[in-house]
C-alpha positions in Angstrom: 75.3 101.5 106.9 71.7 102.7 107.3 70.3 106.2 107.8 66.9 107.6 107.1 68.0 111.3 106.5 71.5 110.4 105.3 71.8 110.7 101.5 73.2 107.8 99.5 76.3 109.8 98.6 77.2 110.2 102.3 76.6 106.5 102.9 79.0 105.7 100.1 81.6 108.0 101.7 81.1 106.2 105.0 81.8 102.8 103.3 84.9 104.4 101.7 86.1 105.6 105.1 85.6 102.1 106.5 87.8 100.6 103.8 90.3 103.4 104.3 90.7 102.5 107.9 91.2 98.8 107.1 93.8 99.6 104.5 95.7 101.9 106.9 95.7 99.1 109.5 97.1 96.6 107.0 99.9 99.0 106.2 100.8 100.0 109.7 100.4 96.7 111.5 101.9 94.4 108.8 103.3 91.2 110.4 101.6 91.8 113.7 98.3 89.8 113.4 97.1 90.3 117.0 97.3 94.1 116.9 95.9 94.1 113.3 92.9 92.0 114.4 92.3 94.2 117.4 92.5 97.4 115.3 90.0 96.0 112.8 87.6 94.8 115.5 87.6 98.3 117.1 87.0 99.9 113.7 84.1 97.4 113.0 82.5 98.1 116.4 82.7 101.9 115.9 81.0 101.7 112.5 78.3 99.3 113.7 77.6 101.7 116.5 77.2 104.5 113.9 74.6 102.8 111.8 71.5 104.2 113.7 72.7 107.8 113.1 70.0 109.7 111.3 71.6 113.2 111.3 73.6 113.9 108.1 75.9 116.5 109.8 76.8 114.1 112.6 77.2 111.3 110.1 79.7 113.4 108.0 81.6 114.3 111.2 82.0 110.6 112.0 83.3 110.0 108.4 85.8 112.8 108.8 87.0 111.4 112.1 87.5 108.0 110.6 89.6 109.4 107.7 91.7 111.4 110.1 92.3 108.2 112.2 93.4 106.4 109.1 95.8 109.2 108.3 97.3 109.2 111.8 97.8 105.4 111.6 99.5 105.6 108.3 101.8 108.6 109.1 102.5 108.3 112.8 102.8 104.5 113.6 105.9 102.6 112.8 107.0 99.1 113.7 110.3 98.0 115.2 112.1 94.6 115.6 114.7 93.6 118.1 118.2 93.5 116.8 119.6 89.9 116.5 123.0 90.9 117.7 122.1 93.3 120.5 118.9 92.8 122.4 119.0 96.4 123.6 118.7 97.8 120.1 115.6 98.0 118.0 115.4 98.5 114.2 112.6 100.7 113.0 110.8 99.8 109.7 110.3 103.1 108.0 107.7 103.3 105.3 107.0 105.8 102.6 104.6 108.5 103.9 105.7 108.3 107.6 105.7 111.8 109.0 109.1 113.1 110.1 109.4 116.5 111.8 110.2 118.4 115.0 108.2 120.4 117.5 108.5 123.5 115.4 106.0 122.2 112.9 103.1 122.4 115.3 103.6 126.2 115.5 102.8 126.7 111.8 99.1 127.2 110.7 97.5 124.4 108.8 96.8 124.9 105.2 93.1 124.7 104.4 92.4 121.4 102.6 89.9 118.6 102.4 92.5 115.9 102.7 93.6 115.4 106.3 96.8 113.7 105.2 98.0 117.0 103.6 98.2 118.5 107.1 101.4 116.5 107.7 103.3 118.1 104.8 103.3 121.9 105.3 106.3 123.9 104.1 109.3 121.6 104.4 110.4 118.6 102.3 111.2 115.1 103.6 114.9 115.6 103.3 114.8 118.9 105.3 112.8 117.1 108.1 115.4 114.3 108.2 118.1 116.9 108.5 116.3 118.5 111.5 116.1 115.2 113.2 119.8 114.6 112.8 120.6 117.9 114.5 118.8 116.9 117.7 121.1 117.0 120.7 121.5 113.6 122.6 119.9 113.3 126.0 122.4 113.2 128.9 122.3 110.6 131.6 121.3 113.2 134.1 118.3 114.2 132.1 117.4 110.6 131.6 117.6 109.9 135.3 115.4 113.0 136.1 112.8 111.7 133.6 113.0 108.2 135.1 112.2 109.6 138.6 109.3 111.6 137.3 107.8 108.8 135.2 104.3 107.4 136.0 104.6 103.7 136.9 101.6 101.7 135.5 99.5 99.9 138.1 99.2 96.1 137.9 95.8 94.8 139.0 95.1 91.1 139.7 91.8 91.4 137.8 93.8 92.1 134.6 96.0 89.0 135.0 95.3 85.5 133.7 97.5 83.1 135.5 98.3 79.5 134.7 100.8 76.9 136.0 102.7 74.5 133.7 105.2 71.8 134.3 108.7 72.9 134.5 111.6 71.9 132.3 115.4 72.0 132.3 117.9 71.2 135.1 116.6 70.9 138.6 115.5 67.3 138.9 112.1 66.1 139.9 111.4 69.2 141.9 111.3 71.0 138.6 110.3 68.5 135.9 107.4 66.8 137.8 105.8 69.8 139.4 103.9 72.8 138.0 106.3 75.4 139.2 106.5 77.3 136.0 104.2 80.4 136.3 102.7 82.0 133.1 101.0 85.3 133.3 98.9 87.1 130.6 98.1 90.8 131.0 94.7 90.9 129.3 94.5 94.6 128.5 97.9 94.6 126.6 98.4 91.0 125.7 101.8 90.8 127.3 102.8 87.3 128.3 105.6 86.4 130.8 106.8 83.1 132.3 108.9 82.5 135.3 110.7 79.4 136.5 113.6 80.9 138.5 113.2 78.8 141.6 111.6 75.5 142.7 109.1 77.4 144.9 105.8 78.1 143.2 105.0 81.1 145.4 108.4 82.7 144.8 107.9 82.2 141.0 104.5 83.9 141.3 106.0 86.9 142.9 108.9 87.1 140.4 106.5 86.7 137.5 104.5 89.7 138.7 107.6 91.7 139.1 108.7 90.8 135.6 105.3 91.7 134.2 105.4 95.0 136.0 108.8 95.7 134.4 107.4 94.9 130.9 104.5 97.3 131.5 106.9 99.9 132.6 109.0 99.5 129.4 105.8 99.7 127.4 104.3 102.8 128.9 107.7 104.5 129.6 109.9 103.6 126.7 113.5 104.2 127.5 112.8 105.1 131.2 112.2 101.7 132.9 114.4 100.4 135.6 116.1 97.9 133.4 116.7 100.4 130.6 118.2 102.9 133.1 120.7 100.1 134.0 121.7 99.8 130.4 122.0 103.6 130.1 124.3 103.7 133.2 126.5 100.9 131.7 126.7 102.8 128.3 127.8 105.9 130.2 130.5 104.0 132.1 131.8 102.6 128.8 131.8 106.0 127.2 133.7 107.6 130.1 136.3 104.7 130.1 136.8 105.1 126.4 137.2 108.9 126.8 139.7 108.4 129.6 141.7 106.0 127.4 141.8 108.4 124.5 143.1 111.1 126.8 145.9 108.8 128.0 146.8 107.9 124.5 147.0 111.5 123.4 149.2 112.4 126.4 151.6 109.5 125.9 
């Protein structure tokens, strides 16, 4: 980094903040190379854009913002993997230092400190925060349906889609295996990929692929509230009611 009026000590702090961001990304996005590379590229672009800054106060503000971003990435981003036995369940990979708390913590004043990461640990211990999470009441199906109706559905624009056609495979004869009826879509802003080979018709598969991509975007921007996830919630509620009814019959008999 360069800067005519920026002292050498501040330049050194800028380089340290840059390394801090890279380390935070390596911790938070471990095992997800595409997201990690995108995060590092964004950090690199921001620091390159800050090289011409000559004002020391503005330079220090940028450094403070970079360290705060690194703290947020370390404490507030967790990864999840799909359960091998139940595709509807996700297992979260908790790390040491991940912030756990409830909405009451934002009402407490921040303690004055030079370390932005200290703001996450105010008056309660980690075990106390976990206990508070365990006391949260479950969301009812009615509340979930209300949130589902009020959600904002993301728009799907053709300019954001990269479409390709590949030769089909599997049962269906020559109409599948010797024609490019398999539609593959890439959503460039998010990197989501979907394929569709439901029918022998290319045009039908194109429509179905876009519908599938729309559902994937809905799941991404509205976790737990998409159309498919609401179907799972309804089914779980039906099973719960049947089990409750069975228990009542068993107690009565």
